[in-house]
N, C-alpha and C positions, 0 to 999 in steps of 0.2 A: 646623715648616717643611713647606710643601706641595710636596714634591719627588718624591713617588712617583706617577708618571702612568702609567696603564694604559688603553690603548684596547681596547674590547671590541666583540663582535658578538653580544651576548646579547639576550634578549627579556624580555617582562613576566613570563614564567614562570620566572624565576630562583629561586634558593633563598636562605634566610637573610635577613639584614637588608637586603640590596640589593633584595629583591623588593617589588613594590607589590601583590602578589596578595591580601594580607589586608586591604588598605585598603578604606574605604567608597567605593563607586562608584555613582553614580546618573545618571539622565537618559534621554532618549529616543534620544540619539545614543550612539555607541560609539567609543572610541579605543583603538588598539593602542599599548601602551607598550613601547618598546625601550630598552635600556641601551647607551649609546655609549661612555662613558668613566668612569674612576674615578680620583680624585685623593686620595691618602692622606697623612696626617701622622703621624709617630711619636707626637707628643703631641697629645692632644685640645685643641681650641680652643673657647672659650666664645663662642657666637653669632658665628661668623666672617662677615665682610662678603663676600658672593658676588654676582657678576653675570656676564652673558655676552651676546654678540651674535653672530648668525649673518648673515654677509655673503656676497656672491656670490664673493668671492675668499679667504675664510677664516673661521675660527670662533675667537672670542676668549673665553677664560674668565678671570675674575678671582676670586681667593680671597685676601682680606686684601691682602698686599703682593705676591703672586705674580700674574704675567700669563702665560697659556699661549696660544700661537697654534697652531691646528691648520689643516689644509686644510679646504676647504668641506664635505667629507663625513666629517670627523673620523676619518680613517684614518692621517694622518701628523702627527707633532709637528714644527712648524717653528721654534718659538721658546719658550723658557721663561726669563722674567726675574723677578728679585726686587728690589723697590724699598725705599727707606728708610721710607716711610710707606704707609698703606693707599692703594690705587688707587681713585679715584672714577669716572673715565670712560676709555674707550678708543675708538679708531677705526682704520679701515684704508682705504687709498686707493691710487691708481695701480696697479691690478690686483694688489693685495695686496703691493706692494713696500715701502710705508711704514706704520708703526704709530705712532699718536698715543696717548700715555698721560698722563692728568691725575692727579696725586697729591693726597692730602689736604694736603700741605705747601704746595700752590699751584703747584708746578712742573708745567709741561707739556712733555713730551718728544716729539721727533720722531725715530723710530728707523728705520734702513734694515734691512729684515728679512733679506735674503740675507746681508749682511755683518755683521749684528748690531751696527752702528755707531750711536751716538747722535749725531745731527746737530745737534740743538738742544735745549736745556733752558732754559726761561724761566718765571718766576713771574708770571703775569698778574694774580693776585689774592692777597690775604693769606689765610693759614690762618684758618679760623673759630675763634672762641673756644671753642666747645663741641667737645670731642674727637670726639663721636659725630655731629657735623653735617658733611655733605659740603661740601667746598670747591667742587667741580664737580658740577653736577647732571646735565648731559647734554651730549653732544657729537655734532654732525652735521657731516660733511665731504662736500661734493659738488663735481662738476666745474663750472667756470665756462664757460658756453657761449660767452662772448665771446673766449676765448683757449685754444688747444689746449694741453693739458698743465698747465692752471692750475686751481687748486681754491680754493673758499672754505670757511670753517669757521664754524659756529655753536656758541657755548658758552653753556650755561645754568649760571650760578654761584649761589653762595648769596645773592648780592645783585644779580644783574643778568643781562643777556642780551647777549653779545658776538658781533660778526660780524667775522671776520678774512678778508680777501680777498687775492688775488694770491699765492697759494702756488704757486710755479712748480716743481712736483714733477717734471715731465718733464725740465727742465734739470738738476735735482739728480740724477735717475736717470742722465742722460747723463754727468755728471761722475763719478759713482761707477763707472760702467762703464769710464771712462778712468782710474780709480784716482786721481782728483783730489779728495781729501776736503776740502782747504782751500776750494776753489771750492764744493763741495757744501754746506759749512757756512755759506758766505756767500750762497748762492744762494736764500735764502728771499725776497728781493725786498723791495719797499716794502709793508709791511702797514698796513692802515687798521683802526682800532678805532672802533666806534660803538655807541651805545645808542639804541634806537628807542622812540618814544612815539606814541600817536594824537594827531592834531591836530584839535581840535573845529571849527576853521574850515574844514577841508578834508576831502574824502573820501579817506582814505588815511593813510599813516604818514609822519611826518617824523622826521628825525634830531635827537636832543638830546644834547648833550655833558655833561649833568648825570648823574652816576653814582649819586646817592642816591635817585632816584625809580624806582619799579618799575611795570611795566605790569600784570602779573597777580600779585596778592599771594599769596605762599606757593607758587607753582608749582614742582613738583619733577620732573615728567615730562610730555612732550608728544609728540604724533604728528600729522604734517601729511599731509592727503590733499587735494591741490589747494586748494580754498577752505575746507576744513574742518580745524580745529585741535582735536585731542583733548587736553585738559589735565587732569593729575592734580595736585591741590594738597596741601598739607601736612596738611590735615584728612581726607585720603583720599577726597575727593569728586571724581568724574570729571565733566567738562563738555565741551561742544562749542562752539567759537567760529567765527564767520565771520572768515576771515583778512584780508579787505579792510576790514571795519569794526571788527574785534576786539571784536565784541559777542557775548555768549553766546546760543546758539540752543537748547541742551538741557543738562540736568544731572540727576544721580541722587544726591541728598543722602542717600537712605536706604541706599545701598549703599556700604559702607566698603571701598574697594579700595586695596590696598598697591601693586600693580603692574598694568599692563595692556599689552596689545598687540592689534592688529587683524589679522584675516585675511579673505580674500575668495575666493570661488569664481570671480570674474570673471577674464577672461584677463589683464587688466592693471589697475593702480590707476586709470588715467584713465577707465575705463568707469564708475567709481563716481560721477563727476560727473553723468553722464546718468541714472543710475538711483537717485540719492539714495544712501542707505546700506542699501538692501534686501539687497544681496549680502554685506554685512559681518557678521563674527562678532566679538564682543568676548571676548577671553580675559583673565580677571581672576584675580588672586591675592588672596584674602581671608583674614581671620583668624577662627578659631573663637572661641566665647564664652570658653572657658577659656584661649585663646591658646597652648595646648600644640601645636596643629596648625594648618595652613593648608588652605584649599580652593582647588584650581584649578578655575575655573568658566568655562564657555563659554556665551555668550548669543547669541541671534540679534537683530540690529538691524533696525528700531528698536523692536520689541515687547518686547525684553529678556526673551524666553522662555528659560528655562534649558534648554540642550540636554544638558549634561554636567557632572558634578561628580566630582572625585577628591580624596580626602584625602591631603595631603602633609605633610612635616615642617615644623616651625615655622621652620627655617632653609632657606628655599626662595626661588628667584628665577626670574622668567620671563626667557627668553633673547630679547632684542630681535632681530627679524628683519623681512625685507621683507614688505610688506602682501599681496603677491600669492601668498604661500606658503600651502599648506594643512597645513603641519606646524607643530606647537607643540614648542618645546624648553624643558625645565625643568632648572634647576640646583638640586640638593637636597642639603642637608647631613644626614648620618646618623650617629647615635651608636651605637656598639657596645653590646650588652647588658651593661653594667657598672654594678652598683649603687652603686659608689663615685663615679661621674660624675653631674653634674647633667643634667637633661633637655635643656638647651640646648648641652651639650658635643658637639662634632662632631669626628670623627676621619677621616671619609670624605666627600668631596663627589662626587656622581655626576651625570652629564649624561644626561638622559632625552629621548627623542624620542617625541612623541605624534602619531599619524597616525589620522585618522578611518578606521574600518574597518567591515566588515560584521560583524554579530553572529555569523554562522556561522564567520567566520575566528577570532574570539576564542574561541569555544567549542572550535574545533578545537585551538587552542594550549593551552587549559586541559586538554583531554583528553590532548594529547600529553605534558604534564608530570604527568599522573595526579592532578590536583587536582580530584577528583570531587565533593566537597561543594560547592565553589565553582562548578563547572561545572553542577551540578544546579540551584542557585538562579539562576544566570545564565540557563540555558535557560528556566526557568519565567518569569523576569522579561521576557525578550525573545520569549516565545512560540515558542521553538525546539523541536526534536524532543528532548524530555527522555529518550525511550527510547534515543537514541543514547548518552547519558551512561551509562545502565545497561548497555548492551551493551559499551561500551568498558571499563567497570569490570569487567564479568564476564570479559572477555578478559584484563584485567590480573591478576585473581585466578588465572586459569589459569597465567599466566607466573610468578607468585609460588609457586604450587603446584609448578611444574616445578623450581623451585630448592630445594624442600623435600625432605626425605628421608622414606621410608616407615618409618624407624626409630621404634620405639615411644616413644623419648625425646622425639621431636618431635610426637607424636600430638596433644597439646593444641593446638599451634600450627596444624597443618594442618587440624584439625577446625574450628577457628575460621574458617579460610579457606573451608571447605566450607559452613559455616553462613552465612557472609557471601555466598557464591555463591548459595545457595538464596534467601536474603532478597532479594537483588538480582534474581533471576529472577522472583520474585513480582511485581515492578513492571513487567515487560516483557510487553506484550500480544501481541507477535509470536511465535506458537507455532512457526513454522518456525525462528526463531533459537534458541528454547529447546531444541527437539528437536535441532538440529544441535550446539548447545553441549554438551548432555548426551551426545550420541553421539560427537562427535569429540575431546573432551578426553581427555588422557592422565592419568586419575585415578591416584592413588598406589597404592590397594589394591583388591582384589576387592570388599570390602565397600562402599567408597566408590562404585565404579563401579555396583554394584547399587543403591545408595541413590539415585544421580542418575538412573539409568534408571527406577527406580520413581517418582521425582518427575515425570519427563516423562510417563510412562504415566498416572499418576493425574491429572495436569493435563489431558491430552488426553481421557481418559475422562469427566471431568466435563462436557466440552463436547459429548459425543456423546449423541444421543438413543438410548438402549439399546433402545427398542422398535422403532425403524426403523433398522437398520444402514446407515450411510453411509460410503462409501469415504473413507479418510483416508491420504494418503501418509505423513504424519508418524507416525501410530499404527502403520502397517505397518512402518516402519523401526525404531521403538522396540521393537516385539514381536520383530522379526528380531534386533536387537541383544541383547535379553533372552535369546533362544534361544541365540545364539552365546556369550553370557557363561556360561550354564549348561553349554554344551559345553566351554568353556575350563576351567571349574572341574572338571568330571568327568574331563577328559583329562589335565590337568596339575596340578590342585590349586592352592589359593590361594597357596601358598608360591612358586610359579613366576610369580606375577602381577607384571607391571610395566606402567606406562602405555604404553610403546612396544610391548611384546610384545602387549598387548591390542589396540591400534589396528591393528597389522599383521595380527593374527588376524581382527579385525572386517572390515577392508577387503579381505581376501583372498577374491576371488570364486571361486577355484578350490579348492573343498573337497577335491578329490582330491589336490591338491599336498601338503597337510598329512598326509594318510593315507600317501602314498608316502614322505614324509620319515620319519615314525615307523617305518614298516616297514623302511626302509633302515637305520635306527639300531637296529633290533632291539626297539623298543618296541611289541610286538605288542598288548598289552592296551590301550595308548593308541590305537593304530590301530583296534582293534575298536570302541572307544567312539566315536571320530570317525566311523567307518563307520555305526554305528547311528544317530547323530544327524544325519548329513548325507545318507544314501543317497537320501532322498526328493528332495533338491535336485538330485542329478546323475543320477537314474535315467533321466529322459527324454532326456538327451543322452549317455548312456553308450554308448561304441562299442568296436569291436574293439581299436583302438589304446590306449584307456584300460585295457582288460582286460590287454593285454600289459604296459603300464607297471605295473599293479598286481601282476601275478605276478612280474615281474622285480625289483620292489622288496622282495619278501619275502627277507630276509637269511637266510643259513645260517651256523651251525646255528640252528635255531629249535625251540622246544618243541612237539613234535607233539601233546602233551596239550592245548595251547592252540590250535594251528593247525588241527588236523583238525575239532574241533567248529565252529569259525568257518567253515571252508570248507563243511562239511556242512550246517549249519543256516542259513547266511546267504549266503555268496558264491555257491555253486553254484545255489541256488534263484533268487537275484537275476539271475545270468547267464542262466539259462534263461528268465526272465521278460523281462529288459530287452534282451538281445542274444543270442538263441538261436544265431546263427551262431558265437558265441564258444565254444561247447562243444568244438569240435575243438581250439581253442587251449588251452583249459583241460585237455582230456584229454592233449594232447601235453606240457604243462608238468607235469602230475601224473606222467605216465610217467617223464619225465626226472628230476624231483625224487625220485621213489621209487627210481630206479636209483642216484642219487647217494648215497643213504643207505648203500649198501653200503660206500662209501669214507669218508664223513664221520661215520657213526654205526655202526661195525662191531659194537660190543658188542650192539646191539639188533636187528641184521639177522637174518633178513629180516622179522620181525614188524613193524618200523617201516615198511618199504616197503609191506607189505600194508595197514597202517593208513592210510597216506596215499593209496595208489592206489585203494582201494575206496570212498573218500568220494564219488567221482563217481557210483557206482551205489547207494549207500545214502543219498544226500542226500535231504532232504525235498522234496516237490514244491512248485512255486511257489505261494505263498499269494495267490490271486487272487479277484476278484469272480466271481460265478456265471456271468453271461452272457459275460464276457470269456474265461473258461476254455474256453468252448465252441469258440472258434476259435484260441486260443493254442497248443493242443497240436499244431496243424498244423505250426507252425514248429519245434517240438521234434522232430517226426517226421522232418523233413528232415535233421536233424543227429545223430540218435541212432545211426546205423549208418555213420558216416564211417570212413575208414581209421584216423584217429587214435583214435576211440572203440574200434574193434575191437582195435587194438594195445594199448590200455590194458586192455581186457577180457582179452586174452591174458596180459598181464603179471600181472593179478590171479590168474588161474588158475595161472600158473606159480609165483607166490609162495606160493599156497596149497599147491601140490604140493611146493614146496621146503621149506615148514614141516613138511608131513607126513613128508617124507623124513627130516628131522632128528629130529622128535619121535617118530615111530612106527617109523622104520627105522634110526635112529641113523646117517644118512648126510648129512653136511653138505657141500653143493656151492656153489660160486660161481654166481651167476645166469647169468653168461655161459657157464659150462660147462654148466649145466643146459639152457640154450636150444639147445645144440648136440646134446644127447642125445635118445634115444628110450627107450622102456621097456626095451628090450634092453640098450642101452649103460649105462643107469642101474644095471642089475644088475651089469654089469662094474665100474662105479665103486664099488659097494658092496663087491664082493670086493677091489678095489684098496685100500680103506681099512683092510682087516684086515692088520695088520702081522705078527702071529705066525701061522704056518701052523696051529698046533695049535688056534687059536681059530676056524678056518673052520667046523667042524661046528656049534659053538654059535651063531655069528653067522648061519649059514644057517638054523638052526632058529628063532631068535628073530625075525629081521628079513627076510632076503632071501627066504626061502620064502613068508612072508606077503605080501610085495610081489608076487612072481610070481603067486601065486594070485589076488590082488585085481585084477591086470592081465591075467589070462588067458594067462600065458606058460607054455610047456612047459619044465618044470624040467630034464629030462635033456638036451634039445636045447640049452638055454641054457648049461648047465654045459660041454657039449662045445664050444660056440662060444667060451665064455670061455677055455677051455684053448687053443684054437686062436689066439685073439687074444693071449693071454699069450705064446705061443711066438713069434708074429710080432714083438711089441713088444720082447721081452726078449732072445731068443737072439741077435738080430743086433747088439744093443748091448753084449753082454757083452765085457768087456776082460780078464777074469781067470778063471783056472780055478777060483778059490775063490768066485765069485759064484753061489751055488747057491740063494739065497733064493727066487727065482721058481719054481725047479724044485720046491722043497718045497711052495710054495703050489699049484702045478699038481697035484702028487700028492695034496694034501689035498682039492682040489676033485674029483678023479677018484674019491676015496673016498666022495664024497657024492652020486653020481649017483642020481636018483630021479625019479618023475613029479610033476606040479604042475597051477592053475586060474584064473578071470578076473572081470572085473566085468560098471572104471572109470566140456541147460541151458535155463532158462526166461526169457521176457521179460515181465517184468511190464507192463499197460495201465492207464493212469490213468482210463479211462472207466467209466461206470456199468454196472450189470448188464444193463440192457435192451439197450444198444448192443452189449455182448459177445455176447448171444444172437443178435442180428441178424447180426453178423459171422460167427458160427459157422455160421449157415444159408447165408450167401452164399459162404463159403469152400468149400462143397461143390459150387458151380457153377463153370464156367470163368470166369476173371477178365474176359475180354472181354465175355461175356454180362452178368455182374453189373455191370460198369462202365457199360455202355450203359443198362441198366434203371435204375440209380441216377441217372444223368444225366437221364433222362426225368422221373423223379419230382421231382428237385431243381429242374428248370427249367420244368416244365409250367405253361402259362398257364391250364389248366382248373382248376376248383375241385372237380371230382368225379373219383373213380376208381372206375368201376363204380357200385356202390350206396353207396359211402362217400365222405365229404367229404375232399378233399385239402387239408389245412391247411398253414399256414406251418411248423408244428411238424414235420409229415411231411416237408416239403421240406428243412428244416434237418437232420433226422435222416438223410435220404437223402444229402445232400451231405457230412455228417460221415463216413458209411460209405464213400462214394466216395473222399474224401480220405485215408482210412486205408488202403483196399485198393489203390488204384492209385498208380502212380508219377507224378512231376511231368509227364513227357512225355505220358502217356496223358491226364491231366486237361486239360492245355493244348490237346491235340488235340481233345478232345471240346468244350470251351468256345470254342475258337478265340480265347482270350484269355490274357494272361500270368497267372501264379499269383497275383500280388498282387491283381488284379481279382477273381479267384475268391474269395479270402479276404474281400475287401470285400463281395462278394455274400452270403457266409455271415453276416457281421456284420449286414447289413440284414435278412435273413430271420429271423435269430435274434431281433432286436428286434421284427420284425413278428409273430413267434410269441407274444411277450409281449403285444402290443397285442390279438392275437386272443383270448388267454386272458381279457383284460379286456373282451371284447365291444366293442372299439373298431374299427369298420370303416375300414380304410386300405389302399390298394393299394401295391404295390412302387414304382410310378412316383411316386405322391403323396409317399411317404416320402422318396424320393431327392431330389425337387425342392423340397420345402418348406423354408423357412428354419427351421433347427433350434431356435433360441432361442424363436421364437413357438410352434412345435409343442410344445416341452417345457413352456412356461408354460401353454399351453392344457390340456395333459394334467394338469399340477399343479393348476390351478384347478378342474377338474371331477372329479378322482379322488384328491385328496390324502387322502381318508378310507380308501383301500384300501392295505393293506400292500404288495401286489404292485406297484401303481402307483407307490408311493413308491420301491420298489427300482428299477423301470424308469426313473423320472425321474433317480434318482441315477446310474445307469450311462450314461444318455444324456448327462447333463451332463459326466461324466468323459470319455466318448468324443469328444464334440464341443466340449470345453473351454468350457463355459458356467459362468461363476463369478460369477453375480449374487449379491450379498451377502444380499439379502432372501430369495431363493429358497433359498439354502443354509442360512440360519438356520432356515427352515421345514422343510427336509429333515432336518436333524440333530435338530430337535425331534420330528418324526414318527418317525424311526428309534428315538429314545429311548422315545417313547410306545408304539410297538409292541414294545418290549423286544427289538429285533433286535441284541443286544449283539455276538455274534461277527461278524456282517456289518458292524456299525457300526465295529468295530475295523479291519477291512480298508479301509473307506471313509476313516476318519481317516488311516490310513497313506497312502492314495492322494492325499489332498488336502494333505498336510503340506508339499509343495513350493510350494503356492499361498499365498504370504505374505499376500495381501490377505484371504484367508478367515480368517486368525487373528483378525481384528477382530470376526468374527461372535460375538455373545454365547454362542450354543449350542456354539461350537467348544470352548471350555474346559470347558463343562458336560458335553459328550459325552465328552471325555477322562476327566473325573472319574468318570463312571458306568462307563466301560469298565474303569477301574482298580479301582473299588470293588466292583462287583457280584459278580465271582468270589470276592472275599474275604468278602463277606457271606454267601454260600451255603456256605462251607467251615466245618468245625469240627474240633476236635482229638479223637482223633489224625487227622492228615491222610492221606487215601488218596493213592496215587501220582498219580491224575488231578488231585486237588485241589492237591497240591504243584506239579504242572506248571502249573496255573492261577495259583497264587500267583506262580510264577516269571514267567509271562507278564504278569501285572499289573505286576510290577516292571520288566520290559522296556518296557512301555507308559509307565511313569513316566519311564524314562530316555529314551525315544524322543520323548515329548510335547514339541512345540516351544514350548508355552506352559506349561511345568511350574511357572512362577512363579504361575500362577493356580490351581493345584491345592491342595486342602486337604491338604497334606503331613502335618500333625500328625494329622489324622483317619485317613489311610491308615496312618501309623506305628502308631497305637493298635490298628488292626485286625490288623496284623502281630504286634504284641505279644500280642494275644489268641490268635493262632494259633501262638504259641511260635516265632516267626521273628524274633528280635531283630536279626539281621544285616540283614534286609530293612527292619526298622523304622528302623535307624540310617541306612541308605541314603536313606530318605525325609527324615529329619531333616536330613541333610547338604544336601539340595536345597531346603530352606526358603528363601524369597526374602529375608526380613528378617534382617539379620545379627545384631542384638541378640537377637531371639527364637531364632534358630538356635543361637547360642552357648549361650544359657541352657538350651534344651531338650537339646542334646547333652551339656552338663555334667551336667544332672540324670540323663539316661539312662545315661551312663557310670558315674555313681556308684551305680547300682542294678543294672547288668547284670553277667553273668559273661563276661569277655573270652574265656575259653576256648571257651564255647559259640558266640560270634560267629565266632571264627577257624575253628571246626569247620564252621559253616554256610557260611562263605565257601568253604572247601575242598570241601564236598560239593555245594553247590548253585550257587555263583557263580564257580567257578574256571575254567569253560570256557564257550564259547558267547557269547551276546549280553551276558550279565551280567559277563563277565570284565573288560571294559573299565573298569568302575567299582569292581570289588571291591578293586583294589589301593589305591584311595583310602580305603576303609573300613579295610582292614588297616593302612595307615599311621597312620590316626587312632587305632586301638586301641593299636598299639605305641607311638606317641608319647605317648599318655596314660599308659601304664604307665611309660615312661621319665621323664616329667615328675614323676610321683609317686614314682618309685624303688621301685615295687611289683614288683620282679623275681621275688619269690617266687611270685607268682600263676602264672607259667608255668614255674618252675624244674624241676619234675618232669614236665613234659608234652612232647609231641613238638613243640610250638611254640616251645620255648626256643631251638632252633637258628635258627628264623626270626627271633627277637628279636635274637640275636647278629649274624646277617647284616645285619639292618636297621641296627643300631648301627654295625657296621663300615663299611657303605656311607655312613653319615652322618658318619663320622670322629668319633664321640662315644662312647667306650667307657669312660671313666674311672669313672663311677658304677657300671657293671656290673662292672668289675674289682674295685672296692672291695667290692661285694656278694659276689662269688665268693670273695674272699680272707677275708672276715669271716664269711660265713654258710655257705659250703660247704667249700672247702679251698684251700690254697695251690696245689696241683697244678692244680685246675680253672682258677684265675686265670692261672697261667703258661701253660697250654695255650691259653687264649683269647688272651692277649697274643701268643703265638707265631703263632697263626692270623692275627691282625690285622696283625702285622709282615710276614708273608708276603704278605698282601693288599695292603699298601702298598708292596711291593717292597723291604722292608728286613728280610730274614730274620734271626732271632735266631741267634747262633753256636751250633753244636751242643755238647751236653754242658754248657750253662749251667745252673746250679742254679736251681730254681724261685724261691727267695728272691731270687736275683740278678736274675732276669728281672723280677720284681715291682718290685724296688728301682729298676732302670734305667728302667722304664716310668713309675713315679710321679715320679721326679726329672725326667724329660723332659717329662711332661705339665704340670708346674708352670711 
């Protein structure tokens, strides 16, 4: 029973057996296929009889004995009727109010739709003898123009053609509205029945009352268009007849058509008369050779060119519709995938709508439903953008990856998706899409991300002409992402990697934000590593506000052993170079932070305060290029004697004195107390600290007398003053006759009266020896005289001075001396210009001095007014064979921000050729923030040489300077923004030869290819001594610039020991406690507990469990026996 009716709004990209997507589809035109309705039966039917018609006032579907009436857009079910026999024909009239149904039994029913009343049932013809032969072939019902509300009906039967007139449906409708069903049933009026034949004696048709003669033998379907009658006969041949003469004008005997209908693009069917049939399309349903399927075919008339073909099921029927529509409806019976049912068994009948569509629209729909194989062949067939298919498929893979887990159990599955992504990307020519795809995707693991970035990089490099560097935005972005990925790995480790955290890190343009965050969270080593990797990016924009944020982000308490080397070797030189005015902020912060240690780290005070405060004065000088350093110290000079710096220097001196007091004189004072004292009162405090009067002579001899002598104090005078002070302080406060302790102390001091003697700073210059000698000579003259003389030399327009040539080198040296000797006001008064312009003048004449040395004649005016890029390239073209010229070009490029790729490729090549390695190292650091230069072939080559040359020149046993060079090489490895291009394996081997396995392991961990990296690390760990690596980390990499990465190496070593359960390697070393802490922090101590209990002792195991329980905030009850502690832990861990 076909009683389950479902109205749908689906499309051709549905799923399962309702889909047409897997069918064969051909032609130059394209149709969009939508699913409108689904009619189901509980029991499958064998070759059900199906038909449908689309009318302006409704949509009728017939399946066997069931008639379903829908509204014209198939959204509302209006009527569902089931008849005694199969239904042959149906019709709808009077604005959809009346339904005509012709049954196989011969009965013709007239039904009122709204009331669902059957008004008339009549058998016009007898049932055919053959059960499978239709009694009624076709039904047409039209308005009779001669009378309002009257219709005529044409019936094509199995043996004739009937015309029924005078159907007064308007009156019937009126009666029904008046609820007069008796009148309605009688109101069909006088009906005339006639059969028509052609009359050979006349032009036209005459009526014949003989029912056994047929006009068109075997006609089973026809369609009329003005004077053209399309007729389909029982032999499945379609022909065209002239309606006036009823003579055939065209036929197609070679095409076997089961059903047909006509559509046109004309505005109305009447226009077909004037244009012939050129606007018509013939829609035909034909049978395939094996009759298992049918083909829906669309032809253009009159040429019968095939426009479109779609394979449909063997139980299918075209929906009859008006000729002016451009929509084709198809009723199709579908069998569920059940091996027990025959191929013609149907359990679902669907109504499909085919609308001519643009190929682009169909492609879009296929892509929307992720049917990529079909979309690919479709795009190729219609000449569409097949790359769009690959791009959408690539994005779909990303979505599927996002639903995957990085869990190793699913590794095979997501690795397949990654392989599929790469295979798909190979087909895409659009490099920009590929680059963005590899960059912006949230890949599951660090290794996968690296793999995809390598793919993008390799792909772009293949297209680049390496001999002539050409700027590429894509390559620049890929190299930048590579550098950030290396940074993420070094700072956080692969275990912290996730797609979302990586993309957030990659897209974060504020590198300092990450550093501040890590500092606030107390992750100093991570912050140090991020600083090392990113400082080149933010150096040019670093300002005082950023410095304040940096310092305020350093959380307390913090390890001074890690903080001080970082400040000393990195931050302070950076501040002096990038933002000299920040020195006073830095000095003030150091002073306050050092003072705070007296409260926060009392146990190590005051040594810890001095350690922190003095880094400002012991810090390394800024590492700068030669010419730049000639004028940079001027800015340093402006800020080296500020109030804040002087206060910090005073604090350092006070802390040194405080330490001496404690260590040498056994007098421990608070800093605030010490700062209120002088040498005299400090002696008083030393006496105050002596609690027993009888100890005064020995304390005086051992400590106080030594102090007084070293500070030039008169002993006898001081002792008398102390007694006087003691009397003033104590006698007035005495509240009891028995408080005589101070009197005893006073008496003891009086007994020690004797004589006593005395002692109790330099500013280092960063300039060279020659400048120091000049300054020494000038200091002997009045400052006013020296300033004016130096000003004349520095600004003289003449080229001679007496008999000597006045060179730009002389001018530069004179100006340097002037800037050192005189204050800012004097200099600005002499030059009549602000200080910044004076500094700019010094830059120019310093560069001119280098031109002069190269014998290149150029005036100050010409240098200032010439376009710098042209001047630099001219200098390069003519003097690139001279090392000094190469250095000058390099520094001019940096100063005036000339970053031409070919020029820089040549510069780096020449600097390597001249073996200027220390200078080259500084240059590489200076250009590391210029991402476009990372594409230059010699950029990575230069980094490789800077790393390797110090290693090649070293040998075991390493001298202190060689060890320092080896450390600096590893810093270069960590700092290198294109570390993926370095031969890490080669560098690691050199470190192994120099007996520095910890350094070698660091290099292996930075290898770009995950498979090679894992294998090399595995082999290395199997052959090295973990204790030696941990020792080298502690001795050489635990502080300063290497500290940021050393924790990754330490974690790798410890995790390797844990995974192999080789705890005995560290059991009797000082690193065993480190292993314990590491396992406690990772909440994974069971294996170590078992080892301690079985290999060492039960007590060791219980102590460790007790420590861990306290660490977790769940302390073990006191006095619990070791065996009970172990038992409770093991039972809980299971």
